[in-house]
ROFI-306358 format. One record per residue (C-alpha): x, y, z; residue number from 1; residue in one letter. Coordinates in steps of 0.05 Angstrom, whole numbers, plus 5000, padded with zeros to 4 digits. Example, Ala and Ser with C-alpha at 12.3 -4.5 7.8 and 13.67 -1.06 7.14 Angstrom:
BEGIN
c1=5246	c2=4910	c3=5156	k=1	r=A
c1=5273	c2=4979	c3=5143	k=2	r=S
***
This chain:
BEGIN
c1=1078	c2=0830	c3=4126	k=1	r=X
c1=1139	c2=0787	c3=4141	k=2	r=X
c1=1200	c2=0815	c3=4106	k=3	r=X
c1=1260	c2=0775	c3=4083	k=4	r=X
c1=1323	c2=0798	c3=4117	k=5	r=X
c1=1290	c2=0811	c3=4184	k=6	r=X
c1=1328	c2=0750	c3=4209	k=7	r=X
c1=1381	c2=0703	c3=4182	k=8	r=X
c1=1396	c2=0630	c3=4191	k=9	r=X
c1=1461	c2=0598	c3=4173	k=10	r=X
c1=1445	c2=0559	c3=4110	k=11	r=X
c1=1457	c2=0556	c3=4035	k=12	r=X
c1=1421	c2=0560	c3=3967	k=13	r=X
c1=1397	c2=0505	c3=3921	k=14	r=X
c1=1384	c2=0510	c3=3847	k=15	r=X
c1=1356	c2=0461	c3=3797	k=16	r=X
c1=1329	c2=0461	c3=3726	k=17	r=X
c1=1308	c2=0415	c3=3670	k=18	r=X
c1=1287	c2=0422	c3=3598	k=19	r=X
c1=1258	c2=0376	c3=3545	k=20	r=X
c1=1296	c2=0394	c3=3482	k=21	r=X
c1=1239	c2=0371	c3=3436	k=22	r=X
c1=1193	c2=0419	c3=3469	k=23	r=X
c1=1148	c2=0367	c3=3503	k=24	r=X
c1=1113	c2=0398	c3=3562	k=25	r=X
c1=1113	c2=0371	c3=3633	k=26	r=X
c1=1090	c2=0396	c3=3701	k=27	r=X
c1=1135	c2=0422	c3=3757	k=28	r=X
c1=1125	c2=0361	c3=3800	k=29	r=X
c1=1194	c2=0333	c3=3783	k=30	r=X
c1=1225	c2=0400	c3=3800	k=31	r=X
c1=1190	c2=0400	c3=3867	k=32	r=X
c1=1217	c2=0330	c3=3881	k=33	r=X
c1=1287	c2=0352	c3=3858	k=34	r=X
c1=1291	c2=0413	c3=3903	k=35	r=X
c1=1263	c2=0375	c3=3963	k=36	r=X
c1=1328	c2=0334	c3=3967	k=37	r=X
c1=1366	c2=0399	c3=3981	k=38	r=X
c1=1322	c2=0425	c3=4037	k=39	r=X
c1=1381	c2=0436	c3=4084	k=40	r=X
c1=1409	c2=0487	c3=4035	k=41	r=X
c1=1348	c2=0531	c3=4045	k=42	r=X
c1=1316	c2=0562	c3=4107	k=43	r=X
c1=1245	c2=0578	c3=4089	k=44	r=X
c1=1258	c2=0651	c3=4073	k=45	r=X
c1=1247	c2=0643	c3=3998	k=46	r=X
c1=1232	c2=0594	c3=3943	k=47	r=X
c1=1207	c2=0598	c3=3872	k=48	r=X
c1=1199	c2=0569	c3=3802	k=49	r=X
c1=1202	c2=0593	c3=3730	k=50	r=X
c1=1165	c2=0555	c3=3677	k=51	r=X
c1=1170	c2=0564	c3=3601	k=52	r=X
c1=1116	c2=0545	c3=3551	k=53	r=X
c1=1062	c2=0547	c3=3605	k=54	r=X
c1=1014	c2=0596	c3=3570	k=55	r=X
c1=1005	c2=0568	c3=3500	k=56	r=X
c1=0935	c2=0600	c3=3493	k=57	r=X
c1=0967	c2=0669	c3=3507	k=58	r=X
c1=1036	c2=0657	c3=3478	k=59	r=X
c1=1035	c2=0723	c3=3439	k=60	r=X
c1=1020	c2=0765	c3=3500	k=61	r=X
c1=1064	c2=0788	c3=3556	k=62	r=X
c1=1044	c2=0754	c3=3622	k=63	r=X
c1=1052	c2=0803	c3=3679	k=64	r=X
c1=1053	c2=0771	c3=3748	k=65	r=X
c1=1044	c2=0824	c3=3803	k=66	r=X
c1=1049	c2=0826	c3=3879	k=67	r=X
c1=1006	c2=0879	c3=3914	k=68	r=X
c1=1012	c2=0898	c3=3987	k=69	r=X
c1=0947	c2=0938	c3=3986	k=70	r=X
c1=0883	c2=0946	c3=3946	k=71	r=X
c1=0902	c2=1018	c3=3931	k=72	r=X
c1=0967	c2=0995	c3=3899	k=73	r=X
c1=0927	c2=0948	c3=3855	k=74	r=X
c1=0878	c2=1003	c3=3834	k=75	r=X
c1=0934	c2=1050	c3=3817	k=76	r=X
c1=0974	c2=0998	c3=3779	k=77	r=X
c1=0914	c2=0973	c3=3739	k=78	r=X
c1=0897	c2=1045	c3=3720	k=79	r=X
c1=0968	c2=1054	c3=3695	k=80	r=X
c1=0972	c2=0987	c3=3658	k=81	r=X
c1=0905	c2=1002	c3=3624	k=82	r=X
c1=0934	c2=1067	c3=3597	k=83	r=X
c1=0993	c2=1031	c3=3565	k=84	r=X
c1=0969	c2=0961	c3=3546	k=85	r=X
c1=0909	c2=0926	c3=3517	k=86	r=X
c1=0894	c2=0877	c3=3574	k=87	r=X
c1=0862	c2=0815	c3=3543	k=88	r=X
c1=0855	c2=0776	c3=3608	k=89	r=X
c1=0866	c2=0789	c3=3682	k=90	r=X
c1=0855	c2=0746	c3=3744	k=91	r=X
c1=0882	c2=0726	c3=3810	k=92	r=X
c1=0936	c2=0674	c3=3803	k=93	r=X
c1=0906	c2=0609	c3=3830	k=94	r=X
c1=0934	c2=0587	c3=3897	k=95	r=X
c1=0920	c2=0535	c3=3950	k=96	r=X
c1=0925	c2=0545	c3=4025	k=97	r=X
c1=0990	c2=0522	c3=4056	k=98	r=X
c1=1003	c2=0529	c3=4130	k=99	r=X
c1=1076	c2=0546	c3=4117	k=100	r=X
c1=1062	c2=0603	c3=4068	k=101	r=X
c1=1038	c2=0663	c3=4108	k=102	r=X
c1=1031	c2=0739	c3=4101	k=103	r=X
c1=1006	c2=0727	c3=4030	k=104	r=X
c1=1000	c2=0791	c3=3986	k=105	r=X
c1=0950	c2=0801	c3=3931	k=106	r=X
c1=0977	c2=0761	c3=3871	k=107	r=X
c1=0949	c2=0778	c3=3803	k=108	r=X
c1=0964	c2=0761	c3=3730	k=109	r=X
c1=0952	c2=0803	c3=3667	k=110	r=X
c1=0960	c2=0782	c3=3595	k=111	r=X
c1=0975	c2=0846	c3=3556	k=112	r=X
c1=1000	c2=0874	c3=3490	k=113	r=X
c1=1023	c2=0945	c3=3478	k=114	r=X
c1=0975	c2=0993	c3=3444	k=115	r=X
c1=1002	c2=1000	c3=3374	k=116	r=X
c1=0993	c2=1075	c3=3371	k=117	r=X
c1=1030	c2=1086	c3=3436	k=118	r=X
c1=1084	c2=1038	c3=3415	k=119	r=X
c1=1094	c2=1076	c3=3349	k=120	r=X
c1=1095	c2=1142	c3=3385	k=121	r=X
c1=1147	c2=1118	c3=3434	k=122	r=X
c1=1195	c2=1099	c3=3378	k=123	r=X
c1=1218	c2=1042	c3=3421	k=124	r=X
c1=1225	c2=0968	c3=3407	k=125	r=X
c1=1166	c2=0931	c3=3436	k=126	r=X
c1=1208	c2=0896	c3=3490	k=127	r=X
c1=1240	c2=0961	c3=3512	k=128	r=X
c1=1171	c2=0992	c3=3517	k=129	r=X
c1=1149	c2=0936	c3=3564	k=130	r=X
c1=1213	c2=0942	c3=3605	k=131	r=X
c1=1203	c2=1016	c3=3617	k=132	r=X
c1=1132	c2=1004	c3=3641	k=133	r=X
c1=1155	c2=0948	c3=3688	k=134	r=X
c1=1207	c2=0994	c3=3719	k=135	r=X
c1=1156	c2=1051	c3=3724	k=136	r=X
c1=1110	c2=1008	c3=3765	k=137	r=X
c1=1164	c2=0977	c3=3808	k=138	r=X
c1=1198	c2=1044	c3=3823	k=139	r=X
c1=1140	c2=1091	c3=3831	k=140	r=X
c1=1079	c2=1053	c3=3855	k=141	r=X
c1=1086	c2=1038	c3=3928	k=142	r=X
c1=1065	c2=0968	c3=3947	k=143	r=X
c1=1064	c2=0940	c3=3876	k=144	r=X
c1=1117	c2=0897	c3=3843	k=145	r=X
c1=1116	c2=0863	c3=3774	k=146	r=X
c1=1159	c2=0802	c3=3784	k=147	r=X
c1=1148	c2=0767	c3=3718	k=148	r=X
c1=1140	c2=0799	c3=3649	k=149	r=X
c1=1156	c2=0750	c3=3594	k=150	r=X
c1=1116	c2=0717	c3=3539	k=151	r=X
c1=1093	c2=0644	c3=3548	k=152	r=X
c1=1129	c2=0639	c3=3614	k=153	r=X
c1=1118	c2=0655	c3=3686	k=154	r=X
c1=1154	c2=0662	c3=3753	k=155	r=X
c1=1120	c2=0637	c3=3817	k=156	r=X
c1=1155	c2=0654	c3=3883	k=157	r=X
c1=1142	c2=0667	c3=3956	k=158	r=X
c1=1172	c2=0669	c3=4026	k=159	r=X
c1=1176	c2=0595	c3=4044	k=160	r=X
c1=1209	c2=0530	c3=4026	k=161	r=X
c1=1205	c2=0515	c3=3951	k=162	r=X
c1=1165	c2=0451	c3=3962	k=163	r=X
c1=1112	c2=0491	c3=3997	k=164	r=X
c1=1115	c2=0545	c3=3944	k=165	r=X
c1=1102	c2=0494	c3=3889	k=166	r=X
c1=1041	c2=0468	c3=3925	k=167	r=X
c1=1017	c2=0538	c3=3942	k=168	r=X
c1=1017	c2=0559	c3=3869	k=169	r=X
c1=0987	c2=0492	c3=3846	k=170	r=X
c1=1044	c2=0482	c3=3797	k=171	r=X
c1=1023	c2=0410	c3=3783	k=172	r=X
c1=0968	c2=0442	c3=3741	k=173	r=X
c1=1017	c2=0478	c3=3694	k=174	r=X
c1=1058	c2=0446	c3=3638	k=175	r=X
c1=1120	c2=0475	c3=3606	k=176	r=X
c1=1180	c2=0452	c3=3566	k=177	r=X
c1=1230	c2=0477	c3=3618	k=178	r=X
c1=1230	c2=0493	c3=3692	k=179	r=X
c1=1279	c2=0522	c3=3741	k=180	r=X
c1=1273	c2=0525	c3=3817	k=181	r=X
c1=1309	c2=0556	c3=3876	k=182	r=X
c1=1312	c2=0545	c3=3951	k=183	r=X
c1=1334	c2=0610	c3=3979	k=184	r=X
c1=1381	c2=0634	c3=4033	k=185	r=X
c1=1377	c2=0711	c3=4029	k=186	r=X
c1=1446	c2=0743	c3=4023	k=187	r=X
c1=1444	c2=0815	c3=4049	k=188	r=X
c1=1375	c2=0827	c3=4019	k=189	r=X
c1=1322	c2=0869	c3=4052	k=190	r=X
c1=1255	c2=0857	c3=4017	k=191	r=X
c1=1192	c2=0817	c3=4015	k=192	r=X
c1=1163	c2=0763	c3=3970	k=193	r=X
c1=1193	c2=0795	c3=3908	k=194	r=X
c1=1262	c2=0785	c3=3938	k=195	r=X
c1=1257	c2=0710	c3=3928	k=196	r=X
c1=1286	c2=0676	c3=3866	k=197	r=X
c1=1277	c2=0670	c3=3807	k=198	r=X
c1=1288	c2=0742	c3=3786	k=199	r=X
c1=1261	c2=0759	c3=3718	k=200	r=X
c1=1256	c2=0812	c3=3663	k=201	r=X
c1=1219	c2=0796	c3=3599	k=202	r=X
c1=1233	c2=0723	c3=3585	k=203	r=X
c1=1299	c2=0721	c3=3623	k=204	r=X
c1=1299	c2=0689	c3=3692	k=205	r=X
c1=1357	c2=0675	c3=3739	k=206	r=X
c1=1365	c2=0627	c3=3798	k=207	r=X
c1=1431	c2=0637	c3=3834	k=208	r=X
c1=1471	c2=0602	c3=3888	k=209	r=X
c1=1527	c2=0646	c3=3916	k=210	r=X
c1=1542	c2=0717	c3=3936	k=211	r=X
c1=1570	c2=0770	c3=3890	k=212	r=X
c1=1624	c2=0814	c3=3921	k=213	r=X
c1=1622	c2=0861	c3=3861	k=214	r=X
c1=1548	c2=0875	c3=3870	k=215	r=X
c1=1553	c2=0949	c3=3883	k=216	r=X
c1=1599	c2=0963	c3=3824	k=217	r=X
c1=1554	c2=0919	c3=3778	k=218	r=X
c1=1492	c2=0954	c3=3804	k=219	r=X
c1=1519	c2=1023	c3=3791	k=220	r=X
c1=1542	c2=1002	c3=3721	k=221	r=X
c1=1476	c2=0972	c3=3699	k=222	r=X
c1=1434	c2=1029	c3=3727	k=223	r=X
c1=1472	c2=1076	c3=3680	k=224	r=X
c1=1433	c2=1042	c3=3624	k=225	r=X
c1=1363	c2=1054	c3=3653	k=226	r=X
c1=1355	c2=0993	c3=3697	k=227	r=X
c1=1329	c2=1001	c3=3767	k=228	r=X
c1=1355	c2=0953	c3=3821	k=229	r=X
c1=1297	c2=0963	c3=3868	k=230	r=X
c1=1308	c2=0900	c3=3910	k=231	r=X
c1=1382	c2=0913	c3=3927	k=232	r=X
c1=1403	c2=0842	c3=3913	k=233	r=X
c1=1459	c2=0813	c3=3871	k=234	r=X
c1=1415	c2=0766	c3=3831	k=235	r=X
c1=1372	c2=0822	c3=3807	k=236	r=X
c1=1434	c2=0857	c3=3779	k=237	r=X
c1=1456	c2=0792	c3=3745	k=238	r=X
c1=1389	c2=0786	c3=3710	k=239	r=X
c1=1392	c2=0857	c3=3683	k=240	r=X
c1=1464	c2=0848	c3=3661	k=241	r=X
c1=1444	c2=0788	c3=3617	k=242	r=X
c1=1385	c2=0827	c3=3589	k=243	r=X
c1=1431	c2=0885	c3=3572	k=244	r=X
c1=1487	c2=0843	c3=3541	k=245	r=X
c1=1442	c2=0795	c3=3503	k=246	r=X
c1=1380	c2=0834	c3=3483	k=247	r=X
c1=1409	c2=0904	c3=3477	k=248	r=X
c1=1482	c2=0893	c3=3458	k=249	r=X
c1=1465	c2=0831	c3=3416	k=250	r=X
c1=1521	c2=0788	c3=3445	k=251	r=X
c1=1511	c2=0714	c3=3440	k=252	r=X
c1=1496	c2=0678	c3=3505	k=253	r=X
c1=1566	c2=0648	c3=3504	k=254	r=X
c1=1595	c2=0717	c3=3496	k=255	r=X
c1=1553	c2=0742	c3=3554	k=256	r=X
c1=1584	c2=0687	c3=3597	k=257	r=X
c1=1653	c2=0706	c3=3574	k=258	r=X
c1=1638	c2=0775	c3=3601	k=259	r=X
c1=1608	c2=0759	c3=3669	k=260	r=X
c1=1656	c2=0701	c3=3683	k=261	r=X
c1=1715	c2=0731	c3=3645	k=262	r=X
c1=1780	c2=0691	c3=3647	k=263	r=X
c1=1840	c2=0719	c3=3683	k=264	r=X
c1=1887	c2=0761	c3=3640	k=265	r=X
c1=1940	c2=0709	c3=3649	k=266	r=X
c1=1894	c2=0657	c3=3618	k=267	r=X
c1=1876	c2=0704	c3=3560	k=268	r=X
c1=1949	c2=0717	c3=3546	k=269	r=X
c1=1959	c2=0642	c3=3532	k=270	r=X
c1=1903	c2=0637	c3=3481	k=271	r=X
c1=1914	c2=0634	c3=3406	k=272	r=X
c1=1910	c2=0702	c3=3372	k=273	r=X
c1=1838	c2=0703	c3=3346	k=274	r=X
c1=1810	c2=0677	c3=3412	k=275	r=X
c1=1855	c2=0723	c3=3451	k=276	r=X
c1=1830	c2=0784	c3=3411	k=277	r=X
c1=1756	c2=0765	c3=3424	k=278	r=X
c1=1764	c2=0754	c3=3499	k=279	r=X
c1=1807	c2=0818	c3=3506	k=280	r=X
c1=1753	c2=0859	c3=3470	k=281	r=X
c1=1697	c2=0831	c3=3513	k=282	r=X
c1=1735	c2=0841	c3=3578	k=283	r=X
c1=1756	c2=0912	c3=3562	k=284	r=X
c1=1690	c2=0935	c3=3532	k=285	r=X
c1=1645	c2=0907	c3=3586	k=286	r=X
c1=1693	c2=0909	c3=3646	k=287	r=X
c1=1639	c2=0936	c3=3693	k=288	r=X
c1=1597	c2=0873	c3=3683	k=289	r=X
c1=1649	c2=0823	c3=3706	k=290	r=X
c1=1619	c2=0787	c3=3766	k=291	r=X
c1=1666	c2=0773	c3=3824	k=292	r=X
c1=1650	c2=0724	c3=3879	k=293	r=X
c1=1625	c2=0652	c3=3883	k=294	r=X
c1=1565	c2=0635	c3=3841	k=295	r=X
c1=1529	c2=0582	c3=3802	k=296	r=X
c1=1469	c2=0605	c3=3761	k=297	r=X
c1=1417	c2=0577	c3=3714	k=298	r=X
c1=1390	c2=0626	c3=3663	k=299	r=X
c1=1321	c2=0611	c3=3635	k=300	r=X
c1=1300	c2=0642	c3=3569	k=301	r=X
c1=1251	c2=0628	c3=3514	k=302	r=X
c1=1280	c2=0567	c3=3479	k=303	r=X
c1=1330	c2=0541	c3=3529	k=304	r=X
c1=1369	c2=0539	c3=3594	k=305	r=X
c1=1440	c2=0561	c3=3607	k=306	r=X
c1=1483	c2=0541	c3=3667	k=307	r=X
c1=1546	c2=0576	c3=3690	k=308	r=X
c1=1596	c2=0574	c3=3747	k=309	r=X
c1=1643	c2=0628	c3=3769	k=310	r=X
c1=1712	c2=0621	c3=3739	k=311	r=X
c1=1742	c2=0588	c3=3801	k=312	r=X
c1=1681	c2=0542	c3=3811	k=313	r=X
c1=1670	c2=0563	c3=3883	k=314	r=X
c1=1599	c2=0537	c3=3881	k=315	r=X
c1=1575	c2=0468	c3=3861	k=316	r=X
c1=1541	c2=0455	c3=3794	k=317	r=X
c1=1523	c2=0389	c3=3761	k=318	r=X
c1=1497	c2=0375	c3=3690	k=319	r=X
c1=1465	c2=0312	c3=3662	k=320	r=X
c1=1427	c2=0285	c3=3603	k=321	r=X
c1=1376	c2=0229	c3=3593	k=322	r=X
c1=1344	c2=0222	c3=3525	k=323	r=X
c1=1313	c2=0289	c3=3505	k=324	r=X
c1=1322	c2=0318	c3=3575	k=325	r=X
c1=1379	c2=0361	c3=3602	k=326	r=X
c1=1386	c2=0373	c3=3677	k=327	r=X
c1=1424	c2=0423	c3=3719	k=328	r=X
c1=1429	c2=0425	c3=3795	k=329	r=X
c1=1471	c2=0442	c3=3855	k=330	r=X
c1=1477	c2=0369	c3=3874	k=331	r=X
c1=1477	c2=0303	c3=3837	k=332	r=X
c1=1425	c2=0274	c3=3884	k=333	r=X
c1=1374	c2=0326	c3=3861	k=334	r=X
c1=1380	c2=0298	c3=3790	k=335	r=X
c1=1385	c2=0225	c3=3809	k=336	r=X
c1=1321	c2=0226	c3=3849	k=337	r=X
c1=1281	c2=0245	c3=3786	k=338	r=X
c1=1323	c2=0206	c3=3736	k=339	r=X
c1=1368	c2=0152	c3=3767	k=340	r=X
c1=1390	c2=0122	c3=3700	k=341	r=X
c1=1426	c2=0178	c3=3664	k=342	r=X
c1=1460	c2=0176	c3=3596	k=343	r=X
c1=1512	c2=0227	c3=3617	k=344	r=X
c1=1532	c2=0266	c3=3679	k=345	r=X
c1=1588	c2=0317	c3=3688	k=346	r=X
c1=1611	c2=0375	c3=3729	k=347	r=X
c1=1622	c2=0437	c3=3685	k=348	r=X
c1=1688	c2=0474	c3=3692	k=349	r=X
c1=1691	c2=0542	c3=3723	k=350	r=X
c1=1670	c2=0596	c3=3673	k=351	r=X
c1=1646	c2=0545	c3=3622	k=352	r=X
c1=1575	c2=0558	c3=3598	k=353	r=X
c1=1530	c2=0498	c3=3585	k=354	r=X
c1=1473	c2=0511	c3=3537	k=355	r=X
c1=1411	c2=0467	c3=3530	k=356	r=X
c1=1368	c2=0490	c3=3472	k=357	r=X
c1=1303	c2=0469	c3=3441	k=358	r=X
c1=1317	c2=0433	c3=3376	k=359	r=X
c1=1312	c2=0471	c3=3311	k=360	r=X
c1=1240	c2=0483	c3=3291	k=361	r=X
c1=1212	c2=0467	c3=3361	k=362	r=X
c1=1176	c2=0529	c3=3386	k=363	r=X
c1=1236	c2=0572	c3=3369	k=364	r=X
***
C-alpha cells in the first residue's frame, strides 16, 4: 500500500469550508469546486472532507468510519466493537472507481451506541467511553484505524487530490449543513490514508494549513491526558487539544483559541485588567497547549465552524458571508468561484477566532 511520506513534492495546503446557519442541507459539490481552484497547493498525497448533518436517520448513533489494511484486522475490530457497542447498522462505505485513487483499503462504516450496562459499569461519560474504544482500536489492532467517530457527521479522506476524493466517495449523494475540505501537502508525516486531513475525534474535525514547530511539546502534553497520537502529525495533536480544552475542560471555543493562539505577554500587559486577568490565567494554566508555528485551521463541530490563524497570521485565511451562508478558505478565489456576489468578505486578524454557528433552535 502506498504510504504518505514515502516521497515529498514542494507544494502547499489548501483548506475551505462553508455552513448554512439555518441548517439547510446541501451536497459537497460546491466544496469540490472550491478546493479545485487551489490544486497547485496540493500534490495528490492527501485530500478529504468532513460533513455535518449527513446522517439524519442515524443522528443519535456514533458513526464509526474505519480503514482496514487486511481482512483479519476487520474481523478482530468487529469482534471488539461488538463487545462494547450495540451495532445497529454496518456496511461498506459506498465508493466509485477513480483512476487517481489507488491502493484502496477496506473502508467500512458502523452506526453504534454503547451498551448501557457497560457504560454504567465504566462510570465514564458516554463520549469518554467512545474515545477510549477508538484509541484502543487505533493503538492495539494492527491494520485498523477509526478515522471518524462523531454523531450525525462523517469524515471521508484518501491519498489523492481532493477533487478525486470527493468523486471517489460519491459525496454528491450526501447532504449536510456544513462541510470542510482539505488538499494536503504532508508535513513530516509518515502514514497512510488515515494521515490525510481532516483529523477527527467525536464530532470535532480539523483541516489545517501550516506546520507546527511546537508539535513534539504539544504531543507530549496531550498524551499525558490519555490521548494517543498514533499518526505522528501536528494536526492530530491540534484536534485532541481542542477536544481536551472544550469537551473535558469546558472552555468556550473562544477561550480554546486564546490558549492555542495565545497573545504575546507584551500584548497581554496592555489589556484592561479584567481581560488581562483572563488571558493570563489561560496562558499560564494551559501553557503546554500553545501552538507555535504558522497555521490556519477550520474546526468543524456539531452546530458550527470555527476558523483561526496563528497570532502572526503566517498563513492565509479568508472569511465571507452571503445570506445564510458563511465561508472560510485559504484563498478568496475559492469562495468567489462558488459565490461571486458576496455580502461581506474579510481577512481575519492573527489569533482572532471567527465562529459561524447554527441559529438558535436549528438542530442545536
